[in-house]
N, C-alpha and C positions, 0 to 999 in steps of 0.2 A: 547301187539301185536300191539298194535298200533304205538309203539313207532318204531321197528324194520320197519315197514313199512316206517314212517318217513323218516325216517333214507338213505333209498333207493333211495328214490325220486332224479333225476337227477342222475343216472349213464348211463339212454341210449341214453341222453345227452351230454354227454360225451364222452364216444364209440361214440358215432355219428362224432361229431367234429373229435376225433380221426382218425374214418379210412374216413369218406370222404376226403381230401385228397388224400389219396391209392387212396379209386373209380377214385377222375376227373383223378388218374394220371394213369392210365389203360383205362381208356378212352379217354386219349389226345394218348396212345403209341399207343390204337385199332384205332380207328380213325382217327388221324392224318397220322398216316402210312400205314394205309391202302389207304387214299387219296391221296400224292404223288406219291407212287408206280403204283395207277393210272394217273397220269399226265402224272408220268417217262417212261410211258409206253405207254402214245399218241404219247408224243414227242419222242418218239421211234420208232409208225411208221411213222409218219409223217418226220423222219430224213432216215427209210429207202426211200420210197416213194421217196422223193427229188436225193436219191442218185441214188433210180436205172432211175429216167427217167432224170439226165442229165449223166449215164454211156449209154443209151442206144441212146446218141447224140453224143457217144464220135467217132465213127467210123461211117464214109459216102464211100458213093459206088463209089466219083469224087475222093476220096480223101485216099492217104493210109497216110496219115502222122494224128498223134489223131488230132481232132476237137476239144480243150483245151478251149479255147471259147464259143461253142455255148452249149460242154457240164457244164460249169458250169451255163452260163444263165438259163436252164433250170430247174438243179435245185436249185438256184435263187427264180424262178418263183414255181416250185412247194411246196417249203417252202410255202408260200403265199397261196397259195389254203387251207391251211389245218391249224388246229386249238387244240389245247390243255389249260385246264382248261376253256374250255367256251369262248375262247374268239379266233380270227382268227391273226395266227403267220406274223409277220411280218418280222422280221429279223430269221439271219442263218449265220455261214462260212461256205463257201463253198471253197476245194481248191481240186487241181489236181493230178496225178503224177503217178506215177507208182506201183501193188502191186503184190506183189510175193502170189499167191494161194497155192503153196507151204507148205506153213508156215504154220501150227497152227492157231500162233500166233502174225501175218504176221501185220504190219503196212504201211500205204501207205510214201511209201517214193515222196519226191517232188519236183517239179522242181527246177530248171536245175539237171536234175542227167542224168548219161549214163543209160539206163539199162542194165540186164542180161537175160543171155537167158528165166526164169522164171517170169522177170517181165510186167506185162500187165498193160496197160494203165486204170486206175481206178481216180471216184471222190468218196471226204471223205466231206461231208456234217456232220456239229452237229452244234444241238438247243440248246438255252436255257432257262430257265427262269428261269432268275438274276436280279441280281438292273438294271436299265436299259434296259433289253434285254425283249424283247415281254411283255409285261404289271405287270415287279417283280418278284421275286419270288413266290413261293407258300402257300400262304394264311395260317394257320396251323385254328388255330377250338378250339381244350382246353388244346393245349400249350400253348397258349395267357396267361393260365395263371401262365403259370413258368416264362414268358415272352422271351418265343418264338414265335413270330407272323408268320411269314413264315423260308424260307424254299429255296437252290436254287437248279436245277435241269441242269445239262448240257446230253444230250447224242449227241452218234459218230455213225454213218453210213457210211460201205462203199460200191463201189459197182461197178468192173469194169465188164470190156470183158476178156474172159476167155473159154476154151473147159469143160464143167466138171471133165472129165478124171484129169484135171492134180494139180488136188484138195485134199489136205490133208482133212483127218475124221476131223468132228469140223469144220473147217477151210468157211465156205461158210451156209450161211441158211437166206431166202431163194432164191431157186433153182429160178427161173425165164426161159423157152423156147417157142421160138415165135411158132406159129402151128405144122406149115411147118416141122418144127423140132423135133416137138415131132409127129404130121403124117408119120415122114419120118422114124426114130428111136424105137419107140414103137407099138409090137404088139396090141393094144389094146380088141383086140378080143381075143385071148389067155390069156391077160393078163390084167384084168379092170384097172385103174387107182382108 
């Protein structure tokens, strides 16, 4: 009886040594991917806010032409007011042009171009946490065990000036309306928001 117990000694150690890399791999997958997704969501919110800040300045009451430079400057200022991964953002790429909201998968058509009937002025903001931008890539925690120290994340947002009735399903989110438009066209007493 004593010899059987003596020969099994160390089996648990061997089992733990074999299972530990698998457990660390699962931890890396769960914790690191979740953290990267949180940072991606923060960056997307930042890009959305910057694009909306720029788009609101595209139209001017004193000019019929889009105010491209004012919109781009406002979007860049808005990028610098936001943070992701615990740090304030320093850079982003802002482009302006025309966007066709009648297409669910529309992309920004850069200037110079001749707009068609459905094209509306728009601002596109791209924000990245990558090598050399916004304090570098998103760091990992457990994935470092497999020599994955960080991963780049890039997001893009487009905001344009258009009427909600011209947008195809899936073509726009979020929708922003001024209070006077909301009060004029929405009967909040009959249908509360």
